[in-house]
PAZAPA-4460 file (N, C-alpha, C; in steps of 0.05 Angstrom, whole numbers, plus 32768, in hexadecimal, padded with zeros to 4 digits):
% residues 131
    n_x    n_y    n_z   ca_x   ca_y   ca_z    c_x    c_y    c_z   seq   type   mol
   870C   8AD3   85BF   8713   8AE2   85AE   872E   8AF2   85B3     1      X     A
   8734   8AFA   85CB   874B   8B0C   85D2   8763   8AF8   85D4     2      X     A
   875B   8ADC   85DA   8775   8AC5   85D0   877C   8AC4   85B5     3      X     A
   876D   8ACA   85A4   8772   8ACA   8585   8785   8AE0   857C     4      X     A
   8776   8AF9   8589   878A   8B0B   8585   87AD   8B0D   858B     5      X     A
   87A5   8B04   85A3   87C4   8AFE   85B0   87D1   8AEC   859C     6      X     A
   87C9   8AD3   8597   87D9   8AC3   8587   87E3   8AD3   8569     7      X     A
   87D1   8AE6   855F   87D3   8AF5   854B   87EB   8B04   854F     8      X     A
   87E9   8B12   8564   8800   8B26   856E   881A   8B1B   856D     9      X     A
   881B   8B02   8576   8834   8AF4   8579   883B   8AE9   855E    10      X     A
   882B   8AE5   854E   8834   8ADC   8535   8841   8AF2   8522    11      X     A
   882F   8B10   852C   8836   8B25   851A   8851   8B2E   851F    12      X     A
   8859   8B2B   853B   8872   8B31   8542   8885   8B1B   8536    13      X     A
   887B   8B04   8536   8893   8AF3   852D   889D   8AFA   850A    14      X     A
   8885   8B02   84FF   888F   8B09   84E3   889A   8B26   84E2    15      X     A
   8899   8B2C   84F6   88AC   8B48   84FA   88CA   8B44   84FD    16      X     A
   88CE   8B31   850D   88E5   8B23   8514   88F3   8B1F   84FA    17      X     A
   88E3   8B0A   84ED   88F2   8B04   84CB   88F1   8B15   84C0    18      X     A
   88E4   8B2C   84C2   88E8   8B42   84AB   88FF   8B56   84B3    19      X     A
   8906   8B55   84CA   891E   8B65   84D8   8938   8B50   84D3    20      X     A
   8934   8B37   84CE   894F   8B2B   84C4   8951   8B2E   84AE    21      X     A
   893C   8B31   849B   893D   8B37   847C   8948   8B51   8477    22      X     A
   8941   8B61   8487   8948   8B80   8489   8965   8B87   8485    23      X     A
   8974   8B71   849F   8995   8B6F   84A3   899C   8B65   8489    24      X     A
   8992   8B58   8480   899D   8B49   845E   8998   8B5D   844B    25      X     A
   8985   8B6B   844B   8983   8B7C   8436   8997   8B96   843C    26      X     A
   8998   8B9D   8454   89B2   8BAF   845B   89CE   8BA8   8453    27      X     A
   89D0   8B8D   8458   89E9   8B88   8447   89EF   8B81   842A    28      X     A
   89D9   8B7D   8420   89D4   8B82   8405   89D6   8B97   83FC    29      X     A
   89CF   8BAE   8403   89D1   8BC4   83F8   89F1   8BD2   8401    30      X     A
   89FC   8BC7   8412   8A15   8BD6   8419   8A2B   8BC5   8406    31      X     A
   8A26   8BAA   8402   8A38   8B9C   83F3   8A2F   8B95   83D8    32      X     A
   8A20   8BA8   83D2   8A10   8BA1   83B4   8A25   8B94   839F    33      X     A
   8A19   8B83   838F   8A2F   8B7B   8378   8A2F   8B89   8361    34      X     A
   8A45   8B8A   8356   8A4B   8B9E   8341   8A4B   8BBD   8348    35      X     A
   8A50   8BC4   835E   8A50   8BE4   836B   8A38   8BEA   836A    36      X     A
   8A21   8BDE   836E   8A07   8BE6   8369   89F9   8BE6   838E    37      X     A
   89F7   8BFF   8392   89ED   8C00   83AD   89D4   8C0B   83B4    38      X     A
   89C2   8BEF   83B2   89A4   8BF4   83B0   899A   8BEF   83CD    39      X     A
   898E   8C04   83D9   8986   8BFE   83F1   8969   8C05   83EB    40      X     A
   8956   8C07   83D7   8939   8C0C   83D2   892A   8BF1   83E2    41      X     A
   8933   8BD8   83DC   8928   8BC3   83F1   892A   8BC3   840F    42      X     A
   8941   8BCE   8414   8947   8BD5   8434   8934   8BEF   843C    43      X     A
   8930   8C00   8431   8922   8C16   8437   88FF   8C0C   8439    44      X     A
   88FC   8BFF   8428   88DB   8BF3   8427   88D9   8BE2   843C    45      X     A
   88E9   8BCF   8440   88E8   8BB9   8458   88E0   8BCD   8472    46      X     A
   88F7   8BDD   8474   88FA   8BE8   848D   88E1   8BFA   8494    47      X     A
   88CF   8C0B   847E   88B6   8C13   847E   88A1   8BFF   8483    48      X     A
   88A7   8BEB   847A   8890   8BD5   8483   8893   8BCC   849E    49      X     A
   88A8   8BC7   84AA   88AD   8BC0   84C0   88A1   8BDA   84D7    50      X     A
   88A5   8BEF   84D6   88A0   8C05   84E2   887F   8C07   84E3    51      X     A
   8873   8C06   84C6   885D   8C04   84CC   884D   8BEC   84D5    52      X     A
   8859   8BD7   84D7   884F   8BBD   84E7   8858   8BBF   8505    53      X     A
   8863   8BCF   8511   886B   8BD6   8528   8855   8BE6   8535    54      X     A
   884F   8BFA   8528   8838   8C09   852E   881E   8BF9   8526    55      X     A
   881A   8BEA   8517   87FF   8BD7   8519   87FF   8BC9   8533    56      X     A
   881C   8BC1   853A   881B   8BB0   8551   8811   8BBB   8569    57      X     A
   8815   8BDA   856C   880A   8BE6   8580   87E8   8BE0   8587    58      X     A
   87E0   8BE5   8573   87BF   8BE5   8570   87B6   8BC4   8571    59      X     A
   87C1   8BB4   8565   87C7   8B93   8572   87C8   8B93   858A    60      X     A
   87DA   8B9F   8599   87E0   8B9B   85B8   87CC   8BA2   85C6    61      X     A
   87BB   8BBA   85C0   879F   8BBF   85CF   878E   8BB2   85C4    62      X     A
   8787   8BA3   85AF   8775   8B91   85A3   8772   8B7A   85B2    63      X     A
   8791   8B70   85B2   8790   8B55   85C5   8794   8B56   85DF    64      X     A
   8790   8B72   85EC   8794   8B76   860B   87AE   8B69   8615    65      X     A
   87C4   8B75   8609   87D9   8B67   8617   87DF   8B74   862C    66      X     A
   87F3   8B6A   863F   87FA   8B78   8658   880C   8B94   864C    67      X     A
   880A   8BA6   8663   8815   8BBD   865A   8833   8BC0   8659    68      X     A
   8841   8BAB   865F   8860   8BA8   865E   8861   8BA1   863D    69      X     A
   8850   8B8D   8634   8857   8B8A   8616   884A   8BA4   860A    70      X     A
   883B   8BAF   860C   8830   8BC5   85FC   8846   8BDB   85FA    71      X     A
   8852   8BDC   8615   8864   8BF5   861A   8882   8BE9   8608    72      X     A
   888B   8BD7   8608   889C   8BCA   85F6   889A   8BD0   85DA    73      X     A
   887F   8BCC   85D0   8877   8BD5   85B5   8874   8BF0   85AF    74      X     A
   8870   8C01   85C5   8876   8C1B   85BC   8890   8C23   85BC    75      X     A
   88A5   8C17   85CD   88B9   8C1E   85C8   88CB   8C17   85B4    76      X     A
   88C5   8C01   85A5   88D1   8BF5   858B   88C0   8C0A   8577    77      X     A
   88AF   8C17   8575   88A4   8C2A   8563   88B4   8C45   8563    78      X     A
   88BD   8C4A   8580   88CA   8C66   8586   88E5   8C61   8576    79      X     A
   88ED   8C45   8579   890C   8C3D   8571   890B   8C39   854F    80      X     A
   88EF   8C3A   8540   88EE   8C37   8524   88EF   8C53   8522    81      X     A
   88E4   8C63   8529   88E2   8C7F   8525   8901   8C8C   8525    82      X     A
   8912   8C82   8539   892B   8C8C   853A   893C   8C80   8527    83      X     A
   8937   8C65   8521   893E   8C57   850B   8940   8C68   84EE    84      X     A
   8924   8C70   84ED   8923   8C7D   84D0   8931   8C9D   84D0    85      X     A
   8935   8CA8   84EB   8942   8CC0   84EA   895F   8CB8   84E7    86      X     A
   896B   8CA9   84F5   898B   8CA1   84F2   8990   8C97   84D4    87      X     A
   8980   8C92   84C2   8988   8C87   84AA   898B   8C9B   8498    88      X     A
   897E   8CB5   84A2   897F   8CCD   848D   898B   8CE4   8499    89      X     A
   89A0   8CDC   84AC   89AB   8CF3   84B3   89C9   8CF6   84A2    90      X     A
   89D5   8D0F   84A6   89E9   8D16   8492   8A01   8D10   84A0    91      X     A
   8A01   8D0B   84BA   8A19   8D07   84C7   8A27   8CEB   84D1    92      X     A
   8A34   8CE0   84C7   8A3C   8CCA   84BD   8A3E   8CB8   84D7    93      X     A
   8A4B   8CC5   84F0   8A4C   8CB6   8503   8A33   8CB6   8513    94      X     A
   8A1B   8CC5   8512   89FE   8CC5   851D   89F5   8CAD   8511    95      X     A
   89F6   8CAE   84ED   89EE   8C9D   84E0   89F2   8C81   84E3    96      X     A
   8A0F   8C7F   84E9   8A1A   8C61   84EF   8A07   8C51   850B    97      X     A
   89F9   8C65   851C   89EA   8C59   8531   89D4   8C49   8526    98      X     A
   89C6   8C4D   850D   89B6   8C3D   8500   89B2   8C1F   84FF    99      X     A
   89D2   8C12   84FD   89D4   8BFE   8504   89CC   8BF4   851E   100      X     A
   89D8   8C03   8530   89DB   8BFA   854B   89BB   8BFC   8559   101      X     A
   89AB   8C0E   854A   898B   8C15   8554   8983   8BFA   8546   102      X     A
   898A   8BF0   8531   897A   8BDC   851F   897B   8BC3   8530   103      X     A
   8995   8BBE   853C   899C   8BA5   854C   8985   8BA9   8568   104      X     A
   8985   8BBE   8577   8974   8BC6   8589   895F   8BBE   8582   105      X     A
   894F   8BC3   8568   8932   8BC0   8564   8931   8BA5   855E   106      X     A
   8944   8B91   8550   8943   8B76   854D   893F   8B6B   856E   107      X     A
   8951   8B6E   857C   8953   8B60   8594   8939   8B6A   85A5   108      X     A
   892E   8B7D   85A3   8913   8B8B   85AE   88FB   8B7C   85A4   109      X     A
   88FA   8B77   8586   88E4   8B69   8580   88E3   8B4D   8587   110      X     A
   88FC   8B40   858E   8900   8B24   8593   88F7   8B1F   85B1   111      X     A
   88FA   8B34   85C3   88FC   8B30   85DD   88D4   8B39   85DF   112      X     A
   88CF   8B4C   85CF   88AD   8B4F   85CD   88A0   8B38   85C3   113      X     A
   88AC   8B28   85B1   889C   8B0F   85AD   889F   8AF8   85C0   114      X     A
   88B5   8AFB   85CF   88B6   8AE5   85E2   88A1   8AEB   85FC   115      X     A
   88A2   8B06   8605   8891   8B0F   8616   8872   8B0E   860D   116      X     A
   886D   8B0F   85F6   8850   8B0A   85EA   8849   8AEB   85E9   117      X     A
   885B   8ADE   85E4   8857   8AC0   85E7   8854   8ABB   8601   118      X     A
   8863   8ABF   8612   8865   8ABD   862C   883C   8ABF   8633   119      X     A
   8834   8ADC   8630   881A   8ADD   8636   8807   8AC9   862A   120      X     A
   880F   8AC2   860C   87F9   8AB4   8601   87FF   8A90   860B   121      X     A
   8815   8A8D   860F   8819   8A6B   8616   8829   8A6C   862D   122      X     A
   8820   8A72   8649   8830   8A78   8660   8840   8A5F   8663   123      X     A
   8833   8A46   8661   8841   8A2D   8666   8859   8A24   8650   124      X     A
   885D   8A30   8635   886C   8A2F   8629   8888   8A32   862E   125      X     A
   889C   8A22   8619   88BC   8A26   8623   88C3   8A41   861E   126      X     A
   88B1   8A54   8614   88BA   8A75   8614   88B9   8A7E   862D   127      X     A
   88A2   8A75   8646   88A3   8A7F   865C   88B5   8A75   866F   128      X     A
   88C6   8A66   8667   88DE   8A5F   867A   88F5   8A72   8678   129      X     A
   8902   8A77   8691   8917   8A8C   8694   892D   8A83   8682   130      X     A
   8938   8A99   867A   8955   8A8D   8668   896C   8A8F   867A   131      X     A
***
């Protein structure tokens, strides 16, 4: 049962990685909107869904009995998502520009978390090899 939860956990964060790529596309679509339309609505919705998914991932980490390092990385990602939401709505342009940098950190952290969780589930896989 724990192994099934762990496999679901890896799949869950694989979907979050894909959603983060979609999030970057939607940000670009909002910035370079066609015919002068700057529509960030889908970017806001997907961002909220990613935050909720990462929060649910914390519960999944406990249900799957993931090692503490994986669970702590998951908690750090949730903190970064909270910072991300705060940066998106600051009125200061220089501080708001950090929204992009934080987004890249979330993307890389999610990839790292998925790789670490995969090493737990499939220790002999190519993910377990040092890079």
